[in-house]
N, C-alpha and C positions, 0 to 999 in steps of 0.2 A: 837215520832209522827210521824215517817216515812219518805221517802220519797216528799220530799210537799217544798210549800214556802207559808211565812206566812206574814203579816205586821204587826207591833203594833204598838201602837200607846197612845198619853198618853196628859193629860193632867191636871194644877192645880183651883180647886176653892177658891177665896176668898169669907170674908164677909164683911159686908155694912166697917169696919175697914182695909181692905184689908187684912186680916187676914186667911190662909191656910185653908179651913174648911175644906176642904177634895181631892183625888187623885181619879182622875177618867180614864182604861186605857181598851184601847182594842187589839183583833189580829182578825185580818181580814186571813180569807186563800187563800192567790195569788197565787195558785197552779196552776190553770187552766190559769189566765192572763198569767203564767212566761214563761207553756211553751207554750201559740202561740205566743208569744214572741218570743219564740225564733225556733218557725216552720218560723215564719214570717224574722227570722232573716239568720238561713237556704236557705228560699225561695228566699231569696232575696243576699245570698252572686250566688246559682248554677244561679238565671241571669243575677251579675253580669258576671260572667261567659260563660251563655252562650252567650250575649252580646259582649264576650271580640271576642271568636270565632266566635261567624258572624264578627264581623267586620274584623278580621285577611282574611274568606273566602270573602267576601263581596271585601276589598281592594284588594284580590289574585284575584278575581274575575277582578274588576275593570283594570291591570295588564294584565292579561291573555286577555282581551276585549279591551285594547288600542292595546296590540302587534297584537292581531285578527284584531283591525283597521289599524296597516299602518304595518304590512303584506300585509294585503289585501289590500290598499290602495297601497305600491308599486310592486302591483304584476301588479293590475291596469295603473302605472303613466308605466308602463317597456313596456306595452304593445306596437306597435307601431297605432295599430287602433284608433282611434281619437275616443273619447267617453262621450257621454255628458246622461243625465239623465234629462225629463223633468215633470214636478208636470201632474195637473189633467185641469190645467189653460195653457199647453202648454210653460210656462216656465221653462229656464234654472236651475232642482235649483243643479248640480254637475256635474264636470267637470274632466277628465281626464289632466293628461300633456301632453298628444301630441295635444290636444284639445286646451288645453292655445297654447302651443307654435305655431299649424298651423299658418300661415302667406298666403291665396288663392292668389297667383298672380296676380288676378286683385280686389284687396282688399288691400287698403294702411293700417291696420292695424289687427293687430293677433285678430284675434276671442278664444276673452278667457272672463270667466264665464262676469266680473265685465262689459265690454264693451256689452257688448253681451246680456242685460236679457232677452231673447227671442231669439228662433229659428231661425226666420223666418228675420231675420237681415244677416245666417248664407245663410242660402238659395239664398235671394236675391243678397247676395252676389259671388256665382255661377251662379245664374243658369240667366235662362229670365223667364219672366214673365208668360210663361206658365208654365214652370217646378214648378217653385214654386205653381201655386196655385194646381196643380196635386199634389204636396205632400203637402201640405196643405190640401187637404182635406184627403188625407187619413190617413195625424197622425190626424185628428178629427172625423175622422169614426172610430181610433187603441181610441181613448179617451173613442168615443164613446161605444167602445166594441163590432160593428161592422166587425170590421177583428183583426186581429193575429197578422198581421206581414205584412211590408209593408221594399219590395225592388228598387231600383231605381239603374241605373245607369249613370255620369251624367261626361259630358270633363270639367276642370277646368285648364287653363293656357293660359297664351296672346298669348304661340304660338296655341295651341290645342293640346299638345301634353300631356298632363298628365290626364288621368284618376280614376276617384273614385267612389266607391260603398257605397251604402245608408244602412243600412236595418234596420230595425224595429223595435221594440219586446218591448209587456208590459207584465209589471210585470205578474206570473201565481201568480193562487192566492186569497185570497179577503181581500179586505182593502184598505187603495187610492193608486188610478189608478198613477202608471211610467211607461217613454215610457225609454227606451232606444236605443240610436240610436250613431250608430258606422257608421263612414265613414273609408275603406280599400283605400291605393292606390295602384287600378290594372292597370297602365302605364304597366309593365311588362306582365304582363298578355293578357293582350290587344293586347301588341307588339308582344310577341310569339303568339297571336292566328293569328296577320296579317299577320306570318313570315308561319308558316302552312300552311294557306288556299298561300298564293303565293306557296309553293313547291309543295304545293295541284294541284293546277292550275297547271304551268309548269309540274307537273312529271305527268294530262291528259293531256296537250299540247299533252309533250314528248310519250307519246301511240297511243294518234289518229294521230302524227307522222309516229312514229314507223307503224302503219296500214296503215297505207296512202303506205308507202315504198311498206309495204308485200303485198301491195294486184297493184301495180303499178309492182311490181317485177314478180308477180302470169300474172297477164295481161303479160307482156315481154316473161316470157315463153309463158305461154298456145299459145299469137300469132308465135315463136320459134316454139315449138313442131308443131303449126297450117300447119303454110304456108311453114316449111323448110324441115322438119321428115314427117310431111303428104304429103305433095309435091313427095318430095321422092320416098314414101311410095306410093302414088300409082303411078310415073310412074317406078318404080321395080315392080307392078302388069299388067300394060300394055305391063315394055317387056315382061313377062316370059309371059302371055297372050299369045302377038301377036308368043314367040319363039315355045309354044305350039301349036300353028295355022298351025306354017310352020312342024308339022311334022317332026318325024323320031323316030315313033315305041315306043312299048306300054310302055318300063321302062320309055323313055323319058316325053310320058305321065304323067307318074305314079308322077315323079319327079316333072315337069313342077305342078301341080297337086298340092303338098305337098305345095310346093312352093308360091304358087298362094292363099294357103287354112291360111298359114302361114303370110304373106305380109296382110292377109284382118284381120288379128288377131289385127296383130301388128297399123294397122290405128284403130281399132275399140280400142285397149287401148289408142293410140292414142288421139284421138276425145275424149276418158275417163277421160284423165287425165287434158288434156289442160278447157276441160268443168269447173271438181272441181278445179281447182286451177285460171279457171277465165272465165262466165258461156261466151263470145261471144254477146250471144245476147240480156246480160244486158246493151249494149251500143250500141246496136243496134235496137233490136227487144222493150229495156225496161225494168221493173219489174215483167210486167203484168204477160204478156209473158213468162219470163224467171221464173217464180211459177209456172204457170200451167205445161212447162216443165218439172225443180222438181220433183215436188210433181206426175207427171204421174208416172214418173225412179224411185221414191223411194217406189211406189207402188210396182210397177213388181218388183223391186230387191227387195224389204220384205217382198214383201207379205202380208201388215198389208194396210188394206184398206183405204183409207185415200180423204176428202169428203175439195173441196178447193173451198170457197166464196169472189170473187173477185168485188170493188168494173168495172163503165162500162172506167173511165179512172182517172189514178192518176201519179201527174205527182209532184217530191220533187227530193232536186239535188244530184249530184251524191252519195256524201262522205251518205246520207243518204239510198239511195237509194243502196248499196252495203252494206250499216248497214241490213236497212231489211233484207234482201235476204240472208246473214249470220245470222241471227238471226233466220228467219226459217228454216235456212240451221240446222245449231247444235241443234236447238230443235225437232226436225224430228230422224235427228243421236241420241238424249239422251232419242226420247222414244225407235229407234227400238235398243240400246243399253241395257236398265236398265229398261224399262215399261213392258213386255212380256204386250205392248199390238196387240190389232187384229183389231181395230178401231183409228184413225184419226180423227181432225177436224181441218181445217187451215179454219182462218177468215180474209182477209181482207177489211173494211170498212173506209170511214172517216165520224170524229164525230169534230165539233167548233174547223175545222183550224189544226187539227190531224190527220196524220194516225195512227189506232189502228191495231193493229193482237195480234187476240186470236187462242193460238195451245192449244192441250186436245189433251184427249186422253183417253179410258176403261182401263188405265195398275192399274199395282199395287198402285199408286200412289207416291209421293218424298217422300220423311222421314222430318220434319223440320230439324234434325239434320245435315241433309246429304248440305242443300243451304249454308249451314253457313261456309262448310268444307273448310280447308289453301288448299287444292286442290283438291279441284272441279273447275279445269281450265275452263273450260267449260261453266259455268255458271260467274265463274268469268270475260273472256271475252266477255262474250253476255253484262254481266254489263258495265263493260267500255264501247264498243261498244255504248252502249243509250246513256251515259253519254257522249260522242263526241261527241252524233251527238244531243245534250240538249232533251235527250229523256228519258224515264221513262221507265226498264222491272222490271215486280215485277212474283212472282213463287208462286206457293200453291198451298197444295192438296185439290182434290173438297172434299165435301163430299156426294156426290155419289162414289167416286172411282175413280181413277186416276188423270194427273195431271194438270193442269192451267196454261199453260205464257200468261203473256199480258204487252204486249209492244206500245206505241204510243210515234210521235214525229213527232214536229209540222212540217205541207205539205210545210208554208216559213221558213222552215231550210238553212240555205245559208252554203254553203262548210266551214269547221274553217278552217282558218289559222292560224297554229300554229307558235309561235313563240316562239324559244327554245334558247333568247340571256339572257345577267342575271347576268352569271354568274355560277359555277356548282350549282347541286344539294346538 
């Protein structure tokens, strides 16, 4: 019959007396059913193999997931930052070890997840009522997706010597809203910043003190030149003039005339050096008269036509007087040296309790890179002078060409009294 499956069946029929009357038999071809059964068996075996394989893969994935969770938890718990996660209702659903172990100096118990079902308790432990409201508003905005992050620095400690920074961020992407709160101890950073400010202030005081000493020395040298050397040269000139008038021949007259000319040059040089060190009129006639004299001298010496506008009257402290004059002096000197300008403008005015100085020119204009150079000592010196008298100085390139310097100082600026005590810098 060939390949296939047959199902034979047979039975006996009996008559009324129970005797066999006939035999009946059937033969059914069940090849298709057997083939279907074999196919089902093979499919079942294949499914069992796949189940075993998938089960093994799931077990491996589960182990990997557990390992990843353990690794992630270990990493998060090893962080010194105090971390927690809030759900959409603002409740803490996860924390790290640092959060659980942290005890606020103002709080009697540890800030742990079980003891702190809501982050509000943590806020109230360390912050004022206004701080709590501010942070709660920010978290509400984060939960409502009105902002992406929030940052806040706060002090937490009975002695006021511990500082923390709170950073709140929202999980990116779609899905349930989760917020991550991080608290970092920034006490050392605060202390370093405070020490840096102290050092900066002391350096500023030292720089101002050195400027004051330099100005005092310049004034002393200028007085010595004017009073001693100037007087001596004047007497020498008078003596030479008297000797020349007494007669002595053409040769003597020529000699005396030459000596008188040299003496005049020495007197002019003495006056020029004395004025450059410290103009005497700055102490006697004041800032405005000194500026009129200096700008006129600058124009005559350099050939740069300089326009000067001054208020009718101005009065500031001695330190501001000196700083203002020196800044204008340095600004005009830079124009003469670097700008290649033919015209310059100096405008001094009073505005809202400030003395405002603007210097501009029509030269080539300063380059932005030049303003930040470490060897731009003129600009550095002007900025330091401005800071010393609580002023502000800005230099920028004019759109129409040239450079503009703006300096302002409070009219009520007092003479700084630098204190250089407190240890080495």
